[in-house]
C-alpha positions in Angstrom: 28.8 62.9 -0.9 29.8 60.6 -3.7 27.6 57.6 -4.2 29.2 54.2 -4.5 29.6 52.9 -8.0 27.3 50.0 -9.0 29.0 46.6 -9.2 29.7 45.6 -12.7 29.8 41.9 -13.7 33.6 41.6 -13.1 33.2 43.3 -9.7 30.5 40.9 -8.7 32.5 37.9 -10.0 35.5 39.1 -7.9 33.2 39.3 -4.8 32.1 35.8 -5.4 35.7 34.6 -6.0 36.7 36.1 -2.7 33.9 34.2 -1.0 34.9 31.0 -2.8 38.5 31.5 -1.8 37.6 32.0 1.8 35.5 28.8 1.9 38.2 26.8 0.0 41.2 27.7 2.1 39.2 27.3 5.4 38.3 23.8 4.2 41.9 23.0 3.4 43.1 24.3 6.7 40.5 22.1 8.5 41.6 19.1 6.4 45.3 19.6 7.2 44.6 20.0 10.9 42.5 16.8 10.8 45.3 15.0 8.9 48.0 16.0 11.3 46.1 15.6 14.6 44.0 12.5 13.8 45.7 10.7 10.9 49.2 11.7 12.0 50.3 13.0 8.7 54.0 13.9 8.5 53.9 17.3 6.9 56.1 20.4 6.7 53.8 22.4 8.8 55.6 25.8 8.7 55.5 26.3 4.9 51.9 25.0 4.7 50.6 27.4 7.4 52.6 30.2 5.8 50.9 29.5 2.4 47.4 29.4 4.1 48.1 32.7 6.0 49.4 34.4 2.9 46.2 33.5 1.0 44.1 34.6 3.9 45.8 38.0 3.9 45.4 38.2 0.2 41.7 37.6 0.6 41.5 40.4 3.2 43.3 42.7 0.8 40.9 41.8 -2.0 37.9 42.8 0.2 39.6 46.1 0.9 40.2 46.6 -2.8 36.5 45.9 -3.6 35.7 48.9 -1.4 37.5 51.2 -3.8 35.5 53.0 -6.5 37.8 51.8 -9.3 36.1 49.1 -11.4 37.5 45.6 -11.7 38.8 44.7 -15.2 39.0 41.3 -16.8 42.9 41.4 -16.5 42.7 42.0 -12.8 40.2 39.2 -12.4 42.6 36.9 -14.4 45.5 37.8 -12.1 43.4 36.8 -9.1 42.8 33.4 -10.6 46.5 32.9 -11.4 47.4 33.8 -7.8 44.9 31.2 -6.6 46.4 28.6 -8.9 49.9 29.5 -7.6 48.7 29.2 -4.0 47.0 25.8 -4.7 50.1 24.5 -6.4 52.3 25.4 -3.5 49.9 23.8 -1.1 49.6 20.6 -3.1 53.4 20.5 -3.5 53.7 20.1 0.3 50.8 17.7 0.6 51.4 14.9 -1.8 51.2 16.6 -5.2 49.3 14.5 -7.8 48.7 11.8 -5.1 46.6 14.3 -3.1 42.9 13.5 -3.9 42.2 17.2 -3.8 44.4 17.9 -6.8 41.4 17.8 -9.2 40.2 21.0 -7.4 42.2 22.7 -10.1 39.2 22.1 -12.3 37.2 24.7 -10.3 39.1 27.8 -11.4 39.2 26.3 -14.9 35.4 25.9 -15.0 34.6 29.3 -13.5 37.1 31.1 -15.7 35.7 29.5 -18.8 32.2 30.9 -17.9 33.3 34.4 -16.8 36.4 35.4 -18.8 37.1 36.1 -22.5 38.2 32.9 -24.3 41.9 34.0 -24.5 42.0 34.5 -20.7 40.2 31.2 -20.1 42.9 29.4 -22.1 45.6 31.1 -19.9 43.9 29.6 -16.8 43.6 26.2 -18.5 47.3 26.3 -19.4 48.3 27.4 -15.9 46.2 24.6 -14.3 47.6 22.0 -16.7 51.2 23.1 -16.0 50.5 22.9 -12.3 49.1 19.4 -12.5 52.0 18.2 -14.7 54.5 19.7 -12.2 52.8 17.9 -9.3 53.2 14.6 -11.1 57.0 15.0 -11.1 57.8 17.2 -8.1 56.1 17.1 -4.7 56.6 16.2 -1.0 55.1 12.7 -0.6 52.7 11.9 2.2 53.0 8.1 2.9 49.5 7.8 4.3 48.0 8.8 0.9 49.8 6.0 -1.0 49.9 3.2 1.6 46.3 2.4 1.3 45.5 3.7 4.8 41.8 3.8 5.6 39.5 5.9 7.8 36.3 4.3 9.0 36.8 1.5 6.6 37.2 3.9 3.6 40.6 4.4 1.9 41.9 7.9 2.5 42.3 8.6 -1.2 38.7 7.6 -1.9 37.5 9.6 1.0 39.5 12.6 -0.1 38.1 12.4 -3.7 34.6 12.3 -2.3 35.2 15.4 -0.1 36.8 17.1 -3.1 33.8 16.3 -5.3 31.4 17.8 -2.7 33.5 21.0 -2.3 34.1 21.5 -6.0 30.6 20.8 -7.0 29.1 23.1 -4.4 31.5 26.0 -5.2 31.0 25.7 -9.0 27.2 25.6 -8.5 27.3 28.6 -6.2 29.5 30.7 -8.5 27.9 29.8 -11.8 24.3 30.2 -10.6 25.1 33.6 -9.1 26.9 34.7 -12.2 23.9 33.6 -14.4 21.6 35.5 -12.1 23.7 38.7 -12.5 23.7 38.3 -16.3 20.0 37.8 -16.4 19.5 40.9 -14.3 21.8 42.9 -16.5 20.0 41.7 -19.7 16.7 42.7 -18.1 18.0 46.1 -17.4 19.3 46.5 -20.9 16.0 45.4 -22.3 14.1 47.9 -20.2 16.6 50.6 -21.3 16.1 49.8 -25.0 12.3 49.8 -24.5 12.5 53.2 -22.8 14.7 54.6 -25.6 12.3 53.3 -28.2 9.3 54.8 -26.3 11.1 58.1 -26.1 11.8 58.1 -29.8 8.1 57.4 -30.5 7.0 60.2 -28.1 9.4 62.6 -29.8 8.0 61.8 -33.2 4.5 62.3 -31.9 5.4 65.5 -30.2 6.9 66.8 -33.5 3.8 66.0 -35.4 1.7 67.5 -32.6 3.6 70.8 -32.8 3.0 71.1 -36.5 -0.6 70.1 -36.2 -1.2 72.7 -33.4 0.2 75.4 -35.7 -2.0 74.3 -38.6 -5.2 74.1 -36.6 -5.1 77.7 -35.5 -6.3 79.0 -38.8 -9.4 76.7 -39.3 -10.4 77.3 -35.7 -10.3 81.0 -36.2 -12.3 80.7 -39.4 -14.9 78.5 -37.5 -15.2 81.1 -34.7 -15.9 83.9 -37.3 -18.5 81.9 -39.1 -20.2 80.9 -35.9 -20.5 84.5 -34.9 -22.1 85.4 -38.3 -24.5 82.4 -38.0 -25.6 83.5 -34.6 -26.5 87.0 -35.9 -28.4 85.4 -38.8 -30.4 83.1 -36.5 -31.4 85.7 -33.9 -35.1 84.6 -34.2 -34.2 80.9 -33.7 -33.4 80.3 -30.0 -32.9 76.6 -30.4 -30.4 77.1 -33.2 -28.6 79.7 -31.2 -28.2 77.3 -28.4 -26.5 74.8 -30.7 -24.3 77.5 -32.2 -23.3 78.7 -28.7 -22.3 75.1 -27.8 -20.2 74.9 -31.0 -18.6 78.2 -30.2 -17.8 77.0 -26.7 -16.2 73.9 -28.2 -14.1 76.0 -30.6 -13.0 78.3 -27.9 -12.0 75.3 -25.8 -9.9 73.9 -28.6 -8.2 77.2 -29.2 -7.4 77.5 -25.5 -6.0 74.0 -25.5 -3.7 74.8 -28.4 -2.5 77.9 -26.7 -1.8 75.9 -23.5 0.0 73.3 -25.6 2.4 76.0 -27.0 2.8 77.7 -23.6 3.6 74.4 -21.8 6.2 73.4 -24.4 8.9 75.1 -22.3 10.8 72.2 -20.7 11.7 74.3 -17.7 8.0 74.5 -16.8 7.4 70.8 -17.4 10.4 69.8 -15.2 8.8 71.6 -12.2 5.3 70.2 -11.6 2.9 72.0 -9.3 1.9 70.5 -6.0 -1.9 70.6 -5.6 -4.6 69.0 -3.4 -5.7 65.9 -5.2 -9.4 66.3 -4.6 -9.9 69.9 -5.9 -7.6 69.1 -8.8 -9.6 66.1 -9.9 -12.9 67.9 -9.5 -11.7 70.8 -11.6 -10.3 68.5 -14.2 -13.6 66.6 -14.6 -15.6 69.8 -14.8 -13.4 71.0 -17.6 -13.6 67.7 -19.3 -17.5 67.7 -19.1 -17.5 70.9 -21.0 -15.9 69.0 -23.9 -18.1 66.0 -23.4 -21.6 67.3 -22.4 -23.2 64.1 -23.6 -21.6 62.0 -20.9 -23.3 60.9 -17.7 -20.5 61.0 -15.2 -20.4 60.3 -11.4 -17.5 61.2 -9.1 -17.1 59.2 -5.9 -14.8 60.5 -3.2 -15.1 58.9 0.3 -15.4 61.3 3.2 -12.1 61.0 5.0 -10.1 63.3 7.2 -7.3 65.2 5.5 -6.6 65.6 1.8 -3.7 64.1 -0.2 -1.4 66.3 -2.3 -0.3 65.4 -5.8 2.4 66.7 -8.3 0.7 67.7 -11.6 1.4 69.5 -14.8 -0.4 70.0 -18.1 0.7 66.6 -19.5 -0.7 64.7 -16.6 -4.1 66.5 -17.0 -4.1 65.6 -20.7 -3.3 62.0 -19.8 -6.3 61.8 -17.4 -8.5 63.4 -20.0 -7.5 60.8 -22.5 -8.5 58.0 -20.1 -11.8 59.7 -19.4 -12.4 60.1 -23.1 -11.8 56.4 -23.6 -14.3 55.5 -20.9 -16.8 57.9 -22.4 -16.4 56.5 -25.9 -17.0 53.0 -24.5 -20.2 53.9 -22.5 -21.3 57.6 -22.5 -24.3 56.8 -20.4 -22.4 55.7 -17.4 -18.8 56.6 -16.4 -17.8 56.5 -12.7 -14.6 58.0 -11.3 -13.4 57.3 -7.8 -10.5 58.6 -5.7 -8.7 56.6 -3.0 -5.4 57.1 -1.2 -3.0 55.7 1.4 0.2 56.9 3.0 2.2 56.4 -0.2 0.1 56.7 -3.3 -3.2 58.0 -4.8 -5.4 55.7 -6.8 -7.9 57.0 -9.4 -10.3 54.4 -10.8 -12.3 55.1 -14.0 -15.1 52.6 -14.6 -17.1 52.3 -17.8 -19.8 49.8 -18.8 -18.5 49.2 -22.4 -17.4 45.9 -24.0 -14.2 45.7 -22.0 -10.6 45.1 -23.1 -9.9 42.4 -25.7 -7.6 39.8 -24.1 -5.6 39.5 -27.4 -4.3 43.1 -27.0 -4.5 43.6 -23.2 -0.7 43.1 -22.6 0.2 45.5 -25.4 -1.9 48.5 -24.4 0.2 51.5 -23.6 3.4 49.8 -24.8 2.9 50.6 -28.5 0.3 52.1 -30.8 -2.5 49.7 -30.1 -6.1 50.9 -29.8 -9.3 49.4 -28.3 -11.4 51.5 -30.8 -12.1 50.4 -34.3 -10.9 53.7 -35.8 -8.4 54.6 -33.1 -4.6 54.7 -33.6 -3.6 54.0 -30.0 -1.5 57.2 -29.7 -3.5 58.6 -26.8 -3.1 55.5 -24.6 0.5 55.3 -25.5 1.2 58.9 -24.4 -0.9 58.5 -21.3 1.2 55.5 -20.1 4.4 57.4 -20.9 3.3 60.5 -19.0 2.1 58.7 -15.9 5.2 56.6 -15.8 7.2 59.8 -15.9 5.5 60.8 -12.7 6.5 57.6 -11.0 3.0 56.1 -11.4 1.3 53.4 -13.5 -1.8 52.6 -15.5 -3.6 49.3 -15.4 -6.7 48.2 -17.4 -8.9 45.4 -16.2 -12.1 43.8 -17.4 -14.5 44.4 -14.5 -16.3 41.3 -13.2 -19.7 43.1 -13.7 -18.8 44.1 -17.3 -16.9 47.1 -18.8 -13.4 48.3 -18.2 -11.8 49.4 -14.9 -8.8 51.8 -15.5 -6.7 52.1 -12.5 -4.2 55.1 -12.2 -1.7 55.0 -9.4 0.3 58.2 -8.7 2.8 58.9 -5.8 1.5 61.0 -3.0 3.7 64.0 -2.1 3.9 66.4 0.8 2.6 70.0 0.5 5.2 72.1 -1.4 7.1 69.0 -2.5 7.8 68.2 -6.1 8.9 65.0 -7.9 
């Protein structure tokens, strides 16, 4: 089924014009009925009612047109305003012309058109309104009550009409302009977010290109290190303590080689576009176990509350790497105490990583993850930048807080999925 097209700015403006038109002509109809029944105005009722009915039918047709998928153009929007001015001119012709206190309502389409249409179209509206007003000064059906000084409740009718016209015009202009400004602000915000996303994608692509080249270059030195470590182990057969250190180094080298192989294997976009759906608790436990192999110096604690049922989560290699980056940041800040906790509700999973380091400097707190800004003296900020981009791609978010008891609390929120479901 086709999805409805999003309303562009001209579409939204035409919606509001239709609302304004409905309010305006309903008000004019009420004023005319009041003038005929209460003030006994002598008017040509048939053409006046015909004009109001015609504008009402035109408004209904406009609502029907707005339901069509075709976008509204500035030219079509201009034609709607010209038809409004023509209808107003005919109505004012039969209700006193320039002596009608509502004649200055012609400023309403002029003000709104100046704010919503290109300048050339706005001048067309201004010319049409000026011609209409000039015509009403020379040709119109007079209404004696408007020129005889007749009063209602002690107030001259012309003065009362000008007051009512001011209330109506001011209200409609405020409504239209404020809504239009809100639409423009919303559009500017969307464009700003789109530009930021495009810039972030360009930076990620640049980093990915460098990472691919670096992964290829690191293969040779890692293989050389593995060979040398094997030889060193044979040469230190009578030194158990040294062999333990060499075995640890060899394990680290093997882990690096495995990571590089996974990096190349996971470069296939078709695999990245289809994340796996796994139980969150075993996934997090396995992730931390593999991370502790790389960081055996860290004192880590995993807290998972005993609750019935287990949440499911969509993951891939990039999400695992993003979580490892956050764990590394916490370990670098305070290797003696890192606590990870897992919570969940019906909609999302929350992973908290708490360290007891110096915390996040307030001067860069708002920039973390948006650009290459690091909390480390020798860091480049690339890891945190990529971590934010990856988790955002999964529909989640990362927030860093200074904990009230000291240190940094990193909060990762990820959407909860059903078993077998993927993002």
